[in-house]
C-alpha positions as a Markdown table, in Angstrom:
| # | Residue | x | y | z |
|---|---|---|---|---|
| 1 | Ser | 0.0 | 0.0 | 0.0 |
| 2 | Ser | 1.2 | 3.5 | -0.7 |
| 3 | Glu | 0.8 | 7.1 | 0.4 |
| 4 | Val | 1.1 | 10.1 | -2.0 |
| 5 | Ile | 2.5 | 13.2 | -0.3 |
| 6 | Asp | 2.2 | 16.6 | -1.9 |
| 7 | Ile | 5.5 | 18.4 | -2.0 |
| 8 | Thr | 4.1 | 21.8 | -3.2 |
| 9 | Phe | 3.3 | 24.7 | -1.0 |
| 10 | Asn | 1.8 | 28.2 | -0.9 |
| 11 | Ala | 4.8 | 30.4 | -0.9 |
| 12 | Glu | 2.8 | 33.5 | 0.3 |
| 13 | Asp | 1.5 | 31.8 | 3.4 |
| 14 | Glu | 3.9 | 29.0 | 4.3 |
| 15 | Lys | 7.6 | 28.8 | 5.1 |
| 16 | Ile | 9.5 | 26.1 | 3.3 |
| 17 | Glu | 11.1 | 24.8 | 6.5 |
| 18 | Asn | 7.7 | 24.2 | 8.1 |
| 19 | Val | 6.3 | 22.5 | 5.0 |
| 20 | Leu | 9.3 | 20.2 | 4.9 |
| 21 | Lys | 8.7 | 19.3 | 8.5 |
| 22 | Ala | 5.1 | 18.6 | 7.8 |
| 23 | Ile | 6.0 | 16.4 | 4.8 |
| 24 | Cys | 8.4 | 14.3 | 7.0 |
| 25 | Glu | 5.8 | 13.9 | 9.8 |
| 26 | Arg | 3.2 | 12.8 | 7.3 |
| 27 | Ala | 5.6 | 10.2 | 5.9 |
| 28 | Glu | 6.3 | 9.0 | 9.4 |
| 29 | Lys | 2.5 | 8.7 | 10.2 |
| 30 | Ala | 1.9 | 6.9 | 6.9 |
| 31 | Ile | 4.5 | 4.3 | 7.7 |
| 32 | Asn | 3.2 | 3.8 | 11.2 |
| 33 | Asn | -0.2 | 3.2 | 9.7 |
| 34 | Gly | 1.2 | 0.4 | 7.6 |
| 35 | Lys | 2.1 | 2.1 | 4.3 |
| 36 | Thr | 5.1 | 0.5 | 2.6 |
| 37 | Ile | 5.6 | 3.0 | -0.2 |
| 38 | Ile | 5.9 | 6.7 | 0.2 |
| 39 | Ile | 5.4 | 8.8 | -3.0 |
| 40 | Leu | 6.6 | 12.4 | -3.0 |
| 41 | Ser | 4.8 | 14.1 | -5.8 |
| 42 | Asp | 5.0 | 17.7 | -7.2 |
| 43 | Lys | 2.1 | 17.0 | -9.6 |
| 44 | Phe | -0.2 | 19.1 | -7.4 |
| 45 | Ile | 1.4 | 22.4 | -8.8 |
| 46 | Thr | -1.2 | 25.2 | -9.4 |
| 47 | Glu | -1.1 | 28.9 | -9.9 |
| 48 | Lys | -0.8 | 29.3 | -6.1 |
| 49 | Lys | 1.1 | 26.2 | -5.2 |
| 50 | Val | 4.9 | 26.2 | -5.8 |
| 51 | Pro | 6.8 | 22.9 | -6.0 |
| 52 | Ile | 9.5 | 22.2 | -3.5 |
| 53 | Pro | 12.8 | 21.1 | -5.2 |
| 54 | Ser | 12.5 | 17.4 | -5.4 |
| 55 | Leu | 16.1 | 16.8 | -4.2 |
| 56 | Leu | 15.5 | 18.9 | -1.1 |
| 57 | Ala | 12.3 | 17.0 | -0.2 |
| 58 | Thr | 13.9 | 13.6 | -1.0 |
| 59 | Ser | 16.9 | 14.1 | 1.2 |
| 60 | Lys | 14.9 | 15.7 | 4.0 |
| 61 | Val | 12.4 | 12.8 | 4.2 |
| 62 | His | 15.2 | 10.2 | 3.8 |
| 63 | Gln | 17.2 | 11.6 | 6.6 |
| 64 | Tyr | 14.2 | 12.1 | 8.8 |
| 65 | Leu | 13.1 | 8.5 | 8.4 |
| 66 | Ile | 16.6 | 7.3 | 9.2 |
| 67 | Glu | 16.5 | 9.3 | 12.5 |
| 68 | Lys | 13.2 | 7.7 | 13.4 |
| 69 | Gly | 14.4 | 4.2 | 12.5 |
| 70 | Leu | 11.8 | 3.8 | 9.8 |
| 71 | Arg | 13.7 | 4.1 | 6.6 |
| 72 | Thr | 13.8 | 0.4 | 5.9 |
| 73 | Ser | 10.1 | 0.1 | 6.5 |
| 74 | Ala | 9.0 | 1.8 | 3.3 |
| 75 | Gly | 10.2 | 2.5 | -0.3 |
| 76 | Leu | 10.6 | 6.1 | -1.3 |
| 77 | Ile | 9.4 | 7.0 | -4.8 |
| 78 | Ile | 9.9 | 10.5 | -6.3 |
| 79 | Glu | 7.3 | 11.7 | -8.8 |
| 80 | Thr | 8.7 | 14.9 | -10.3 |
| 81 | Gly | 8.8 | 17.1 | -13.4 |
| 82 | Glu | 12.4 | 18.3 | -12.5 |
| 83 | Ala | 14.3 | 15.0 | -13.3 |
| 84 | Arg | 15.4 | 15.0 | -16.9 |
| 85 | Glu | 19.1 | 14.4 | -17.2 |
| 86 | Val | 21.3 | 11.6 | -15.9 |
| 87 | His | 22.7 | 14.0 | -13.2 |
| 88 | His | 19.3 | 14.6 | -11.8 |
| 89 | His | 18.6 | 10.9 | -11.5 |
| 90 | Cys | 22.0 | 10.4 | -9.9 |
| 91 | Leu | 21.3 | 13.0 | -7.3 |
| 92 | Leu | 17.9 | 11.7 | -6.4 |
| 93 | Ile | 19.1 | 8.1 | -6.0 |
| 94 | Gly | 22.3 | 9.3 | -4.2 |
| 95 | Tyr | 20.1 | 11.1 | -1.6 |
| 96 | Gly | 17.8 | 8.2 | -0.9 |
| 97 | Ala | 15.2 | 7.7 | -3.7 |
| 98 | Asp | 14.3 | 4.1 | -4.4 |
| 99 | Ala | 12.6 | 4.9 | -7.7 |
| 100 | Ile | 11.8 | 8.0 | -9.9 |
| 101 | Asn | 8.9 | 8.9 | -12.1 |
| 102 | Pro | 10.1 | 11.7 | -14.4 |
| 103 | Tyr | 6.6 | 12.3 | -15.8 |
| 104 | Leu | 7.5 | 15.6 | -17.6 |
| 105 | Ala | 10.4 | 14.0 | -19.4 |
| 106 | Phe | 8.1 | 11.3 | -20.6 |
| 107 | Ala | 5.5 | 13.9 | -21.7 |
| 108 | Val | 8.1 | 15.8 | -23.7 |
| 109 | Leu | 9.2 | 12.7 | -25.5 |
| 110 | Glu | 5.5 | 11.9 | -26.4 |
| 111 | Lys | 5.1 | 15.5 | -27.6 |
| 112 | Ser | 8.2 | 15.3 | -29.7 |
| 113 | Leu | 6.8 | 12.2 | -31.3 |
| 114 | Glu | 3.5 | 13.9 | -32.1 |
| 115 | Asp | 5.3 | 16.9 | -33.6 |
| 116 | Gly | 7.5 | 14.8 | -35.8 |
| 117 | Ala | 10.6 | 16.1 | -34.2 |
| 118 | Leu | 12.2 | 12.6 | -33.9 |
| 119 | Glu | 14.0 | 11.2 | -36.9 |
| 120 | Asp | 14.7 | 7.7 | -35.6 |
| 121 | Lys | 12.1 | 5.5 | -37.3 |
| 122 | Asn | 12.8 | 2.7 | -34.8 |
| 123 | Leu | 11.1 | 4.9 | -32.1 |
| 124 | Asn | 7.6 | 4.9 | -33.6 |
| 125 | Asn | 5.5 | 5.0 | -30.4 |
| 126 | Ser | 5.6 | 6.4 | -26.9 |
| 127 | Ser | 6.4 | 3.0 | -25.3 |
| 128 | Asp | 9.6 | 2.7 | -27.4 |
| 129 | Leu | 10.6 | 6.3 | -26.5 |
| 130 | Val | 10.1 | 5.7 | -22.8 |
| 131 | Lys | 12.0 | 2.4 | -23.0 |
| 132 | Ala | 14.9 | 4.1 | -24.8 |
| 133 | Tyr | 15.0 | 7.0 | -22.4 |
| 134 | Lys | 15.1 | 4.7 | -19.4 |
| 135 | Lys | 17.9 | 2.6 | -21.0 |
| 136 | Gly | 19.9 | 5.8 | -21.7 |
| 137 | Val | 19.5 | 7.1 | -18.1 |
| 138 | Ala | 20.4 | 3.7 | -16.7 |
| 139 | Lys | 23.6 | 3.5 | -18.8 |
| 140 | Gly | 24.5 | 7.1 | -17.8 |
| 141 | Met | 24.1 | 6.3 | -14.1 |
| 142 | Leu | 26.2 | 3.1 | -14.5 |
| 143 | Lys | 29.0 | 5.3 | -16.1 |
| 144 | Val | 28.9 | 7.7 | -13.2 |
| 145 | Met | 29.0 | 4.8 | -10.7 |
| 146 | Ala | 31.9 | 3.2 | -12.5 |
| 147 | Lys | 33.9 | 6.4 | -12.3 |
| 148 | Met | 33.5 | 6.2 | -8.5 |
| 149 | Gly | 34.4 | 2.5 | -8.3 |
| 150 | Ile | 30.8 | 1.5 | -7.3 |
| 151 | Ser | 29.4 | -1.6 | -9.0 |
| 152 | Thr | 25.9 | -1.8 | -7.6 |
| 153 | Leu | 23.0 | 0.6 | -7.4 |
| 154 | Gln | 22.3 | -0.5 | -3.8 |
| 155 | Ser | 25.8 | 0.8 | -2.8 |
| 156 | Tyr | 25.2 | 4.1 | -4.6 |
| 157 | Lys | 21.7 | 4.7 | -3.2 |
| 158 | Gly | 21.7 | 7.1 | -0.2 |
| 159 | Ala | 25.6 | 7.3 | -0.3 |
| 160 | Gln | 25.6 | 11.1 | -0.7 |
| 161 | Ile | 28.9 | 11.1 | -2.7 |
| 162 | Phe | 28.5 | 14.7 | -3.6 |
| 163 | Glu | 29.7 | 18.2 | -2.7 |
| 164 | Ala | 27.4 | 21.2 | -2.5 |
| 165 | Val | 28.2 | 24.4 | -4.3 |
| 166 | Gly | 26.4 | 27.6 | -3.3 |
| 167 | Leu | 24.3 | 26.2 | -0.4 |
| 168 | Ser | 24.5 | 27.7 | 3.1 |
| 169 | Asp | 25.1 | 25.6 | 6.2 |
| 170 | Glu | 21.5 | 26.3 | 7.2 |
| 171 | Ile | 20.3 | 24.1 | 4.3 |
| 172 | Ile | 23.1 | 21.6 | 4.6 |
| 173 | Glu | 22.5 | 20.9 | 8.3 |
| 174 | Lys | 18.7 | 20.5 | 7.9 |
| 175 | Ser | 18.4 | 18.7 | 4.6 |
| 176 | Phe | 21.8 | 17.4 | 3.5 |
| 177 | Pro | 23.7 | 16.5 | 6.7 |
| 178 | Gly | 27.2 | 15.2 | 6.0 |
| 179 | Thr | 27.5 | 16.8 | 2.6 |
| 180 | Pro | 30.6 | 19.0 | 2.2 |
| 181 | Ser | 29.9 | 22.6 | 1.4 |
| 182 | Arg | 33.1 | 24.7 | 1.1 |
| 183 | Val | 31.4 | 27.5 | -0.8 |
| 184 | Gln | 28.5 | 29.1 | 1.1 |
| 185 | Gly | 25.5 | 30.5 | -0.6 |
| 186 | Val | 21.7 | 30.6 | -0.6 |
| 187 | Thr | 19.6 | 30.2 | 2.5 |
| 188 | Phe | 16.0 | 28.9 | 2.8 |
| 189 | Asp | 14.6 | 32.4 | 2.3 |
| 190 | Ile | 16.6 | 32.9 | -0.9 |
| 191 | Leu | 15.8 | 29.5 | -2.2 |
| 192 | Ser | 12.1 | 30.1 | -1.6 |
| 193 | Glu | 12.4 | 33.4 | -3.6 |
| 194 | Glu | 14.1 | 31.5 | -6.4 |
| 195 | Met | 11.3 | 28.9 | -6.5 |
| 196 | Glu | 8.7 | 31.7 | -6.6 |
| 197 | Arg | 10.5 | 33.4 | -9.5 |
| 198 | Arg | 10.7 | 30.2 | -11.5 |
| 199 | His | 7.1 | 29.4 | -10.8 |
| 200 | Leu | 6.0 | 32.9 | -11.9 |
| 201 | Met | 7.5 | 32.2 | -15.4 |
| 202 | Gly | 5.1 | 29.3 | -15.8 |
| 203 | Phe | 2.1 | 31.1 | -14.3 |
| 204 | Pro | 2.5 | 34.8 | -15.2 |
| 205 | Glu | 0.3 | 37.3 | -13.5 |
| 206 | Ser | -0.6 | 38.9 | -16.8 |
| 207 | Leu | -0.7 | 37.8 | -20.4 |
| 208 | Glu | 1.9 | 40.5 | -21.2 |
| 209 | Asn | 4.5 | 38.5 | -19.2 |
| 210 | Asn | 3.7 | 35.2 | -20.8 |
| 211 | Val | 6.6 | 33.5 | -22.4 |
| 212 | Thr | 6.7 | 30.7 | -25.0 |
| 213 | Ser | 10.0 | 29.2 | -23.7 |
| 214 | Leu | 11.8 | 29.3 | -20.4 |
| 215 | Pro | 15.2 | 31.0 | -20.2 |
| 216 | Asn | 18.3 | 28.8 | -20.4 |
| 217 | Pro | 21.1 | 30.2 | -18.2 |
| 218 | Gly | 23.6 | 27.7 | -19.7 |
| 219 | Asp | 24.3 | 25.9 | -16.4 |
| 220 | Phe | 25.3 | 22.3 | -16.8 |
| 221 | Thr | 26.9 | 19.6 | -14.6 |
| 222 | Gly | 28.5 | 16.4 | -15.4 |
| 223 | Gly | 26.8 | 14.1 | -12.9 |
| 224 | Thr | 29.7 | 13.1 | -10.6 |
| 225 | Gly | 28.9 | 15.2 | -7.6 |
| 226 | Val | 27.7 | 18.8 | -7.7 |
| 227 | Ile | 24.4 | 20.1 | -6.2 |
| 228 | Leu | 23.0 | 23.2 | -8.0 |
| 229 | Thr | 21.6 | 26.0 | -6.0 |
| 230 | Cys | 18.3 | 25.9 | -7.8 |
| 231 | Gly | 16.5 | 22.7 | -7.3 |
| 232 | Ile | 18.4 | 19.7 | -8.6 |
């Protein structure tokens, strides 16, 4: 049996620290009530509800359940639109996720098929696309693990073999304990403002501010151990 937990929040009325605490307590209650699978989902996003970065929620819940002695009592599934690249999957698994549902990545693949943007004739339906995507991500993760000398996913899961760049000790201590952070940076307040700014791009207050494509700052990481300041 499973429990779906909403990892979105109203940024105007709620503080991200309090929401994270409530998410952890709900996961604990669900496990105590016999649930064996916890699903953290950001599918509940609306004009008012802003998604919490999936990596932040994943690590927080994972660490909280370890402290309560409940982590082995349930699987942790992350249902997020953020996970797209191999590095994103590596981070989520590395900070405790047992499985990932990158629903937005799947939707983009299906949309590309409908628009005729894919030239590979072997990928002629959405099932083939999803299968190829999963295979590519799996191979990418194995490559990352091999660079670190890790041969099994079980050894990589929850190992936190990463270094944070641009995150303050406030965030590290509460959500990523044990992760090195030599370069300080954003706090929870700044992170919350960043989340609201990104959310406003997707839900502009007026049609004049509507955009057809989101800006690309050009940031990219290779997948071996860096946490970005914005989400994953």
